[in-house]
C-alpha positions as CSV (number, residue, x, y, z in Angstrom):
1,M,97.9,109.6,130.1
2,I,100.4,107.7,127.5
3,K,98.5,108.0,124.2
4,Q,98.4,104.9,122.3
5,K,100.1,104.1,119.4
6,I,98.4,103.7,116.3
7,L,100.4,102.7,112.7
8,I,98.3,103.0,109.4
9,Y,99.8,101.7,106.0
10,G,97.5,102.6,102.9
11,G,98.0,101.4,99.4
12,S,96.2,100.1,96.2
13,F,97.8,96.7,97.4
14,D,97.3,95.5,93.9
15,P,99.2,93.0,94.8
16,V,100.6,92.6,98.4
17,H,104.1,91.7,97.5
18,N,107.4,91.2,99.6
19,G,108.2,94.7,100.1
20,H,104.9,95.8,101.7
21,I,105.6,92.7,104.5
22,A,108.7,94.1,104.9
23,L,108.1,97.3,105.5
24,L,105.3,96.8,107.6
25,A,106.9,94.3,109.5
26,N,109.7,96.6,110.0
27,A,107.9,99.4,111.0
28,K,105.9,97.0,113.7
29,R,109.2,96.1,115.5
30,E,109.9,100.1,115.2
31,I,107.1,101.7,116.3
32,K,105.9,98.9,118.3
33,P,101.8,100.2,117.7
34,N,99.0,99.4,120.1
35,I,97.1,98.9,117.1
36,T,98.2,98.4,113.0
37,F,95.7,99.5,110.6
38,V,96.3,98.4,106.5
39,V,94.2,100.8,104.7
40,P,93.1,99.4,101.0
41,S,92.5,102.6,98.7
42,K,89.4,102.8,96.7
43,I,90.7,105.4,94.4
44,P,94.4,106.3,94.1
45,P,95.0,109.7,94.0
46,L,98.4,109.9,92.2
47,K,98.0,106.9,89.9
48,S,96.6,107.7,86.3
49,T,93.1,107.1,85.4
50,K,94.0,104.5,82.8
51,T,95.7,102.4,85.6
52,N,93.7,99.0,86.2
53,I,92.5,98.8,89.8
54,S,91.7,95.3,90.6
55,Q,88.2,94.4,92.2
56,V,87.9,95.3,96.4
57,K,87.1,92.0,96.9
58,D,90.7,90.5,95.0
59,R,92.6,93.3,96.8
60,I,90.8,92.9,100.7
61,S,91.7,89.3,100.3
62,M,95.3,89.9,99.3
63,C,96.1,92.7,102.2
64,K,94.3,89.6,105.1
65,I,97.4,87.9,103.7
66,L,99.1,90.5,104.7
67,C,98.1,91.2,107.9
68,K,98.4,87.3,108.7
69,K,102.3,87.7,107.6
70,V,102.8,90.2,109.4
71,G,101.0,89.7,112.3
72,G,98.6,91.6,114.8
73,A,97.4,94.1,111.7
74,K,93.4,94.7,110.8
75,I,92.2,96.0,108.2
76,L,90.5,99.3,107.8
77,K,88.1,99.8,105.5
78,Y,86.8,103.2,105.7
79,E,88.5,104.6,102.2
80,I,87.0,101.3,100.3
81,D,83.4,101.9,102.0
82,S,83.2,105.4,101.2
83,K,80.4,106.6,99.1
84,S,82.6,109.2,97.3
85,K,83.1,109.4,94.0
86,S,86.8,111.5,94.8
87,P,89.9,109.6,95.3
88,S,91.4,108.4,98.3
89,Y,92.6,111.3,100.2
90,T,94.9,110.0,103.3
91,Y,94.2,113.1,105.3
92,K,90.8,112.1,105.5
93,T,91.6,109.0,106.5
94,I,93.2,110.4,109.2
95,K,90.8,112.6,110.5
96,Y,88.6,109.8,110.7
97,I,90.7,107.5,113.1
98,K,91.7,110.7,115.0
99,S,87.9,111.3,115.5
100,K,87.3,107.3,116.5
101,F,91.2,107.1,118.6
102,K,90.6,110.4,121.1
103,N,94.0,109.6,122.9
104,S,96.4,108.8,120.3
105,K,99.4,109.3,118.4
106,I,99.1,108.4,114.5
107,Y,102.3,107.1,113.1
108,L,101.6,107.1,108.8
109,L,103.8,104.4,107.5
110,I,104.8,105.4,103.9
111,G,107.2,103.9,100.8
112,A,110.4,105.6,100.0
113,D,108.9,105.7,96.6
114,R,105.7,107.6,98.0
115,Y,107.7,110.1,100.3
116,I,109.1,111.1,96.9
117,D,105.7,112.9,95.6
118,F,104.7,113.4,99.4
119,K,104.2,117.2,98.8
120,K,101.3,116.6,96.3
121,W,99.6,114.5,98.3
122,K,96.2,116.8,99.3
123,N,96.7,118.9,102.5
124,Y,99.9,117.1,103.0
125,Q,100.6,119.6,105.5
126,Y,98.3,118.5,107.6
127,I,99.3,115.1,107.3
128,L,102.5,116.6,108.6
129,N,100.6,118.2,111.7
130,N,98.8,115.1,113.0
131,T,100.8,112.5,112.1
132,Q,104.4,111.0,112.6
133,L,105.7,109.6,109.6
134,V,107.2,106.6,108.9
135,V,109.5,106.1,105.9
136,G,111.2,103.0,104.0
137,N,114.9,103.3,103.2
138,R,116.3,107.5,103.0
139,D,118.3,106.1,99.8
140,N,118.2,109.1,97.5
141,I,115.7,111.4,99.3
142,D,116.4,114.9,99.6
143,N,112.4,115.9,100.2
144,I,112.5,116.0,103.7
145,P,110.3,118.5,105.1
146,E,110.7,120.4,108.5
147,K,109.9,117.6,110.9
148,A,111.5,114.6,112.5
149,I,110.8,111.3,110.3
150,I,111.4,108.1,111.2
151,F,113.7,106.2,108.6
152,L,113.4,102.2,108.3
153,K,116.9,100.4,107.9
154,F,115.9,97.0,106.0
155,K,116.8,95.4,103.0
156,K,114.8,97.1,100.1
157,V,112.9,94.8,97.7
158,H,113.7,96.6,94.1
159,T,110.0,95.7,92.3
160,S,106.8,97.3,91.8
161,S,103.6,95.9,92.4
162,Q,102.3,97.5,88.7
163,E,105.8,95.1,87.6
164,L,104.6,92.2,89.2
165,Q,100.8,92.7,87.8
166,K,102.7,91.7,84.1
167,Y,105.4,89.5,85.6
168,P,104.7,87.6,88.5
169,N,107.7,86.6,90.2
170,K,107.9,84.2,93.0
171,K,111.4,86.0,94.5
172,Y,109.1,88.9,95.0
173,L,105.7,87.8,96.0
174,P,104.6,85.4,98.6
175,K,103.0,81.9,97.6
176,E,99.8,82.7,98.9
177,I,99.4,85.9,96.4
178,M,101.0,83.8,93.6
179,Q,98.7,81.5,94.5
180,Y,95.6,83.6,94.9
181,I,96.6,85.7,91.6
182,S,96.5,82.1,89.9
183,N,93.6,80.9,91.0
184,N,91.6,84.0,90.4
185,G,92.8,84.9,87.2
186,L,94.0,88.3,88.4
187,Y,96.2,91.0,86.0
188,I,95.6,88.3,82.5
189,E,95.2,91.5,80.6
190,Q,98.0,93.3,81.8
191,Q,100.3,90.0,81.1
192,I,99.1,89.0,77.5
193,K,98.9,92.0,75.8
194,P,102.9,92.8,75.6
195,L,102.4,89.4,73.6
196,M,100.0,89.7,71.0
197,S,98.9,92.0,68.3
198,I,95.6,93.6,68.9
199,K,93.7,91.9,66.8
200,R,94.7,88.5,68.6
201,F,94.0,90.0,71.8
202,E,90.7,91.0,70.4
203,H,90.0,87.2,69.3
204,I,90.7,86.4,73.2
205,L,88.1,88.8,74.3
206,R,85.7,87.3,72.1
207,V,86.3,83.9,72.7
208,K,86.2,84.7,76.6
209,D,82.6,86.0,76.2
210,T,81.9,83.3,74.0
211,A,83.2,80.4,76.6
212,I,81.1,81.8,79.1
213,E,77.9,82.4,77.6
214,I,78.1,78.7,76.5
215,A,78.8,77.9,80.2
216,K,76.3,79.9,81.9
217,S,73.5,78.4,79.3
218,L,74.7,74.6,80.3
219,N,74.8,75.7,84.2
220,Y,78.5,75.2,84.3
221,K,79.1,76.7,88.1
222,K,83.0,76.7,87.7
223,L,83.1,80.1,85.6
224,K,86.2,81.8,86.7
225,E,88.2,78.4,84.8
226,V,86.1,79.1,82.2
227,Y,87.9,82.8,82.0
228,I,91.4,81.9,83.0
229,A,91.3,79.0,79.8
230,A,89.6,81.5,77.4
231,M,92.1,84.6,78.0
232,Y,95.3,82.3,77.8
233,H,94.2,79.7,75.5
234,D,96.2,81.9,72.7
235,V,98.9,83.4,74.5
236,C,102.0,81.7,72.3
237,K,99.6,81.8,69.0
238,E,102.2,84.8,67.6
239,F,105.7,83.5,69.0
240,T,108.1,82.5,66.3
241,D,108.3,78.8,65.1
242,S,111.4,78.2,67.8
243,E,109.9,79.8,70.4
244,L,106.7,77.3,70.0
245,I,109.0,74.6,70.0
246,K,111.4,75.5,72.8
247,Y,108.1,76.1,75.1
248,A,106.4,72.8,73.9
249,K,109.2,70.9,75.2
250,K,108.3,67.1,74.6
251,Y,105.5,66.6,71.9
252,N,104.2,63.6,69.9
253,K,104.2,65.0,65.8
254,N,101.6,62.7,65.0
255,H,99.1,64.4,66.9
256,F,100.7,68.1,66.6
257,P,101.6,67.4,62.3
258,T,102.5,71.1,62.0
259,I,103.9,74.0,64.0
260,H,100.7,75.9,63.8
261,T,98.7,72.8,65.6
262,L,101.7,73.6,68.3
263,H,100.5,76.4,70.2
264,G,97.9,75.2,72.4
265,L,100.3,72.6,73.9
266,S,103.2,75.7,74.2
267,A,100.8,77.9,75.9
268,A,100.2,75.6,78.6
269,N,103.5,75.0,79.3
270,Y,104.1,78.4,79.0
271,I,101.7,80.0,81.4
272,K,102.8,77.3,84.1
273,D,105.8,78.3,83.9
274,K,105.6,81.9,84.0
275,F,102.2,82.9,85.7
276,N,102.0,79.9,87.9
277,I,98.6,78.5,86.4
278,T,98.7,75.2,88.2
279,N,95.2,73.9,87.4
280,K,95.0,70.7,85.4
281,L,91.9,71.2,84.2
282,I,92.4,74.6,82.6
283,L,95.7,73.5,81.4
284,E,94.5,70.5,79.6
285,A,91.9,72.7,78.3
286,I,94.6,75.1,76.4
287,K,96.1,72.5,75.1
288,N,93.3,70.8,74.1
289,H,91.7,73.9,72.1
290,V,93.4,73.5,68.5
291,I,93.1,69.0,68.2
292,P,91.6,67.8,71.4
293,P,91.2,64.3,72.0
294,K,87.6,62.4,71.8
295,K,87.4,62.1,75.1
296,C,87.9,64.9,77.4
297,S,86.5,67.6,80.0
298,K,83.7,69.6,79.9
299,L,85.6,72.9,79.9
300,S,87.9,71.4,77.3
301,K,85.1,71.3,75.3
302,I,83.7,74.4,76.2
303,L,86.5,76.4,75.2
304,Y,87.0,74.2,72.0
305,C,83.7,75.3,70.9
306,A,84.2,78.8,71.9
307,D,87.5,79.0,70.1
308,K,85.4,77.8,67.2
309,L,82.3,79.8,67.2
310,E,83.4,83.1,68.4
311,P,81.6,86.1,66.6
312,Y,84.2,86.7,63.8
313,R,84.1,83.5,62.8
314,T,83.3,83.3,58.9
315,K,81.8,79.7,57.3
316,E,85.6,79.3,55.9
317,D,86.2,78.6,59.5
318,V,82.9,76.5,60.4
319,S,79.9,75.8,57.8
320,N,77.4,76.9,60.4
321,R,78.3,79.2,63.3
322,I,74.7,80.4,64.5
323,K,73.7,76.6,64.7
324,Y,76.4,75.1,66.4
325,L,76.6,78.0,69.1
326,K,72.9,77.1,69.6
327,L,73.4,73.9,70.1
328,S,76.5,74.0,71.8
329,K,74.3,75.8,74.9
330,T,72.0,72.4,74.9
331,N,74.4,69.6,74.4
332,I,78.2,70.4,74.7
333,N,78.9,66.7,73.4
334,Q,77.5,66.8,70.5
335,C,78.2,70.0,69.7
336,F,82.1,69.0,70.1
337,L,81.9,65.7,68.1
338,L,80.4,67.8,65.3
339,L,82.7,70.4,65.1
340,Y,85.5,68.0,65.7
341,N,84.4,66.0,62.9
342,E,84.1,68.9,60.7
343,I,87.3,70.5,61.5
344,K,90.1,67.7,61.8
345,R,90.1,67.5,58.3
346,K,91.9,70.5,58.0
347,Y,94.8,69.4,60.0
């Protein structure tokens, strides 16, 4: 009986990028498998314990985009669904597939970067004995075990998921993934931390917590928008004057009388250009969080109030933080106007 071919491709997929798509598409053309499984890992074994891994639901959603892009692939949740707290070891996944598909030949697809450290994998000899390895470009690889390896030939994508978390690049990310990242606020911490001091970052986290606290009290449903706006609102706060002016682009000097008041407008333009944030409510809220117009969206008011009422604000910043915070949770419009009238005199 002819064995069916099963191609498996595992990884954290955080995020999925064009390298993943090209590798899997080439492997499918070369192997012509009957079944193709994309296997998102729960706890990647060889990644640093300090590495932030996105939530399962987000990585699953991005894997669905990968499967759609290459066509005919399915997500295998064996590792994700495991109740084990140990790392997601590939040899266990192979054992599972062998138990479910008795008469099959398993092809394990890995990138060249993973092949370099292959001998560090748990029970790598078991993997070699029970699968056919399919590896990305052979360039600069000398770690070849005594077994025939299928090396794919395709144009290598010179990037990594970790790099793309910090700098999402349209050259390396399909538009569906770019959109998913920006719509769901993935990797914001990785993006903004290098741009500011620890003190500024901690302020942002407090504003985020305060904004979500206010939004929940008001039964504001779009908490993801609140999170994204709050996390990005001060991204340009510590930029130089020339950088602020550069990213402000065109601006009304009567509305923004000093360079100090410009960072909200600059931040809105910056995250649109650098991080593909296109949600108009989010961009307007960030733009408005320094000097807002009297008429603005509920999201703008929530962010404005949260920025002025986060726990480290003093009486020099606002006359009665506790009173205003309590009011913001029941009547955001009144709180906004009172804060606006008190603070605008400073500008």
